[in-house]
N, CA and C atoms as a LAMMPS dump frame, in Angstrom:
ITEM: TIMESTEP
0
ITEM: NUMBER OF ATOMS
222
ITEM: BOX BOUNDS ff ff ff
-5.0000000000000000e+02 5.0000000000000000e+02
-5.0000000000000000e+02 5.0000000000000000e+02
-5.0000000000000000e+02 5.0000000000000000e+02
ITEM: ATOMS id mol type element x y z
1 1 1 N -0.382 -10.749 1.313
2 1 2 C -0.465 -9.365 0.849
3 1 3 C -1.691 -8.714 1.454
4 2 1 N -1.595 -7.434 1.702
5 2 2 C -2.732 -6.645 2.191
6 2 3 C -2.741 -5.322 1.439
7 3 1 N -3.933 -4.736 1.273
8 3 2 C -4.051 -3.465 0.567
9 3 3 C -5.037 -2.55 1.284
10 4 1 N -4.747 -1.242 1.252
11 4 2 C -5.588 -0.229 1.868
12 4 3 C -5.734 0.931 0.893
13 5 1 N -6.956 1.348 0.61
14 5 2 C -7.207 2.488 -0.261
15 5 3 C -7.318 3.725 0.614
16 6 1 N -6.573 4.771 0.247
17 6 2 C -6.602 6.026 1.002
18 6 3 C -7.032 7.156 0.083
19 7 1 N -7.939 8 0.554
20 7 2 C -8.439 9.114 -0.245
21 7 3 C -7.477 10.297 -0.148
22 8 1 N -7.101 10.86 -1.311
23 8 2 C -6.288 12.071 -1.352
24 8 3 C -7.182 13.304 -1.275
25 9 1 N -8.223 13.315 -2.082
26 9 2 C -9.217 14.375 -2.108
27 9 3 C -10.502 13.753 -2.651
28 10 1 N -11.474 14.567 -3.029
29 10 2 C -12.751 14.005 -3.468
30 10 3 C -12.694 13.381 -4.867
31 11 1 N -11.577 13.531 -5.57
32 11 2 C -11.461 13.004 -6.923
33 11 3 C -10.377 11.939 -7.082
34 12 1 N -9.5 11.807 -6.098
35 12 2 C -8.349 10.915 -6.242
36 12 3 C -8.143 10.04 -5.011
37 13 1 N -7.726 8.823 -5.254
38 13 2 C -7.372 7.872 -4.21
39 13 3 C -5.998 7.306 -4.526
40 14 1 N -5.403 6.681 -3.542
41 14 2 C -4.197 5.906 -3.817
42 14 3 C -4.216 4.651 -2.962
43 15 1 N -3.398 3.702 -3.352
44 15 2 C -3.4 2.391 -2.725
45 15 3 C -2.094 2.152 -1.983
46 16 1 N -2.23 1.711 -0.729
47 16 2 C -1.082 1.222 0.035
48 16 3 C -1.2 -0.288 0.018
49 17 1 N -0.121 -0.96 -0.255
50 17 2 C -0.187 -2.409 -0.143
51 17 3 C 1.116 -2.931 0.436
52 18 1 N 1.001 -4.078 1.044
53 18 2 C 2.147 -4.715 1.67
54 18 3 C 2.172 -6.189 1.297
55 19 1 N 3.344 -6.757 1.252
56 19 2 C 3.488 -8.165 0.914
57 19 3 C 4.709 -8.711 1.635
58 20 1 N 4.776 -9.983 1.676
59 20 2 C 5.924 -10.66 2.272
60 20 3 C 6.757 -11.269 1.159
61 21 1 N 8.072 -11.038 1.221
62 21 2 C 8.962 -11.56 0.192
63 21 3 C 10.33 -11.82 0.82
64 22 1 N 10.966 -12.919 0.439
65 22 2 C 12.296 -13.191 0.981
66 22 3 C 13.381 -12.288 0.382
67 23 1 N 13.053 -11.552 -0.691
68 23 2 C 14.021 -10.646 -1.31
69 23 3 C 13.485 -9.225 -1.29
70 24 1 N 14.388 -8.252 -1.32
71 24 2 C 13.98 -6.856 -1.394
72 24 3 C 13.581 -6.537 -2.829
73 25 1 N 12.393 -5.951 -3.013
74 25 2 C 11.887 -5.656 -4.354
75 25 3 C 12.11 -4.193 -4.706
76 26 1 N 12.32 -3.936 -5.985
77 26 2 C 12.497 -2.573 -6.479
78 26 3 C 11.188 -2.062 -7.067
79 27 1 N 11.14 -0.763 -7.32
80 27 2 C 9.965 -0.174 -7.975
81 27 3 C 9.732 -0.816 -9.334
82 28 1 N 10.795 -1.084 -10.06
83 28 2 C 10.686 -1.707 -11.38
84 28 3 C 10.054 -3.096 -11.285
85 29 1 N 10.495 -3.886 -10.31
86 29 2 C 9.942 -5.229 -10.145
87 29 3 C 8.465 -5.175 -9.761
88 30 1 N 8.107 -4.239 -8.879
89 30 2 C 6.703 -4.108 -8.475
90 30 3 C 5.854 -3.674 -9.672
91 31 1 N 6.322 -2.685 -10.43
92 31 2 C 5.579 -2.223 -11.612
93 31 3 C 5.401 -3.352 -12.622
94 32 1 N 6.451 -4.107 -12.86
95 32 2 C 6.355 -5.223 -13.814
96 32 3 C 5.366 -6.271 -13.331
97 33 1 N 5.416 -6.617 -12.05
98 33 2 C 4.505 -7.652 -11.546
99 33 3 C 3.054 -7.184 -11.556
100 34 1 N 2.84 -5.863 -11.434
101 34 2 C 1.482 -5.313 -11.47
102 34 3 C 1.056 -4.957 -12.895
103 35 1 N 1.974 -5.114 -13.839
104 35 2 C 1.728 -4.756 -15.24
105 35 3 C 1.268 -3.305 -15.368
106 36 1 N 2.028 -2.422 -14.719
107 36 2 C 1.719 -0.997 -14.77
108 36 3 C 3.003 -0.213 -15.014
109 37 1 N 2.861 1.04 -15.366
110 37 2 C 4 1.909 -15.6
111 37 3 C 4.661 2.243 -14.268
112 38 1 N 5.978 2.292 -14.27
113 38 2 C 6.724 2.572 -13.037
114 38 3 C 6.353 3.928 -12.438
115 39 1 N 5.887 4.879 -13.255
116 39 2 C 5.531 6.203 -12.725
117 39 3 C 4.368 6.141 -11.739
118 40 1 N 3.612 5.04 -11.747
119 40 2 C 2.496 4.9 -10.816
120 40 3 C 2.907 4.263 -9.488
121 41 1 N 4.15 3.831 -9.375
122 41 2 C 4.647 3.243 -8.134
123 41 3 C 5.457 4.316 -7.414
124 42 1 N 4.965 4.776 -6.279
125 42 2 C 5.633 5.888 -5.605
126 42 3 C 6.822 5.432 -4.769
127 43 1 N 6.578 4.637 -3.753
128 43 2 C 7.634 4.22 -2.845
129 43 3 C 7.57 2.721 -2.618
130 44 1 N 8.724 2.122 -2.471
131 44 2 C 8.828 0.73 -2.042
132 44 3 C 9.71 0.753 -0.802
133 45 1 N 9.105 0.43 0.342
134 45 2 C 9.838 0.51 1.606
135 45 3 C 9.775 -0.832 2.329
136 46 1 N 10.907 -1.306 2.815
137 46 2 C 10.87 -2.541 3.606
138 46 3 C 10.195 -2.297 4.949
139 47 1 N 9.485 -3.276 5.432
140 47 2 C 8.836 -3.184 6.743
141 47 3 C 9.777 -3.771 7.775
142 48 1 N 10.181 -2.945 8.714
143 48 2 C 11.084 -3.377 9.772
144 48 3 C 10.289 -3.736 11.024
145 49 1 N 9.372 -2.844 11.4
146 49 2 C 8.595 -2.998 12.617
147 49 3 C 7.122 -3.165 12.243
148 50 1 N 6.544 -4.304 12.525
149 50 2 C 5.17 -4.606 12.131
150 50 3 C 4.183 -3.621 12.746
151 51 1 N 4.339 -3.258 14.007
152 51 2 C 3.402 -2.34 14.656
153 51 3 C 3.401 -0.971 13.978
154 52 1 N 4.567 -0.445 13.629
155 52 2 C 4.635 0.837 12.933
156 52 3 C 4.016 0.739 11.537
157 53 1 N 4.24 -0.375 10.862
158 53 2 C 3.676 -0.556 9.529
159 53 3 C 2.156 -0.574 9.572
160 54 1 N 1.586 -1.32 10.494
161 54 2 C 0.124 -1.381 10.621
162 54 3 C -0.418 0.005 10.968
163 55 1 N 0.247 0.738 11.839
164 55 2 C -0.169 2.099 12.176
165 55 3 C -0.169 3.019 10.971
166 56 1 N 0.846 2.892 10.137
167 56 2 C 0.922 3.72 8.928
168 56 3 C -0.191 3.378 7.951
169 57 1 N -0.397 2.096 7.723
170 57 2 C -1.404 1.682 6.754
171 57 3 C -2.819 2.011 7.196
172 58 1 N -3.066 2.065 8.474
173 58 2 C -4.424 2.285 8.978
174 58 3 C -4.607 3.675 9.568
175 59 1 N -3.73 4.613 9.256
176 59 2 C -3.752 5.939 9.879
177 59 3 C -5.043 6.714 9.638
178 60 1 N -5.765 6.411 8.586
179 60 2 C -6.981 7.171 8.286
180 60 3 C -8.263 6.47 8.713
181 61 1 N -8.159 5.316 9.293
182 61 2 C -9.386 4.643 9.744
183 61 3 C -10.138 5.542 10.714
184 62 1 N -11.412 5.669 10.484
185 62 2 C -12.231 6.509 11.357
186 62 3 C -12.279 7.962 10.958
187 63 1 N -11.506 8.378 9.963
188 63 2 C -11.527 9.761 9.51
189 63 3 C -12.451 9.898 8.305
190 64 1 N -12.938 11.098 8.059
191 64 2 C -13.79 11.371 6.919
192 64 3 C -13.061 10.993 5.631
193 65 1 N -13.761 10.293 4.758
194 65 2 C -13.188 9.919 3.473
195 65 3 C -12.343 8.672 3.507
196 66 1 N -12.282 8.014 4.66
197 66 2 C -11.466 6.801 4.709
198 66 3 C -12.273 5.614 4.217
199 67 1 N -11.56 4.626 3.736
200 67 2 C -12.168 3.396 3.274
201 67 3 C -11.826 2.3 4.268
202 68 1 N -12.771 1.443 4.546
203 68 2 C -12.544 0.417 5.555
204 68 3 C -12.457 -0.979 4.968
205 69 1 N -12.34 -1.077 3.655
206 69 2 C -12.143 -2.383 3.036
207 69 3 C -10.683 -2.756 3.166
208 70 1 N -10.412 -3.851 3.813
209 70 2 C -9.051 -4.354 3.964
210 70 3 C -9.015 -5.705 3.258
211 71 1 N -8.122 -5.826 2.288
212 71 2 C -8.024 -7.031 1.491
213 71 3 C -6.785 -7.806 1.928
214 72 1 N -6.942 -9.073 2.127
215 72 2 C -5.827 -9.895 2.575
216 72 3 C -5.809 -11.216 1.821
217 73 1 N -4.622 -11.707 1.531
218 73 2 C -4.502 -12.977 0.827
219 73 3 C -4.519 -14.164 1.793
220 74 1 N -4.545 -13.891 3.074
221 74 2 C -4.543 -14.977 4.074
222 74 3 C -5.915 -15.182 4.654
């Protein structure tokens, strides 16, 4: 699993995270595993192309307000 914090504005952030799973997960399953309300889970998208996924997750690196902490379970 990997996670990236992205700033929305000066008061709010959101988290992008990715994981590997042999099954497709739903928003409900992700919310339950995180012990959070489903309303806090925006999108669950399968990763088809690794290069595009990494580009999406790191799109704000080097920009004002970006966070450079990258957390990985490996």
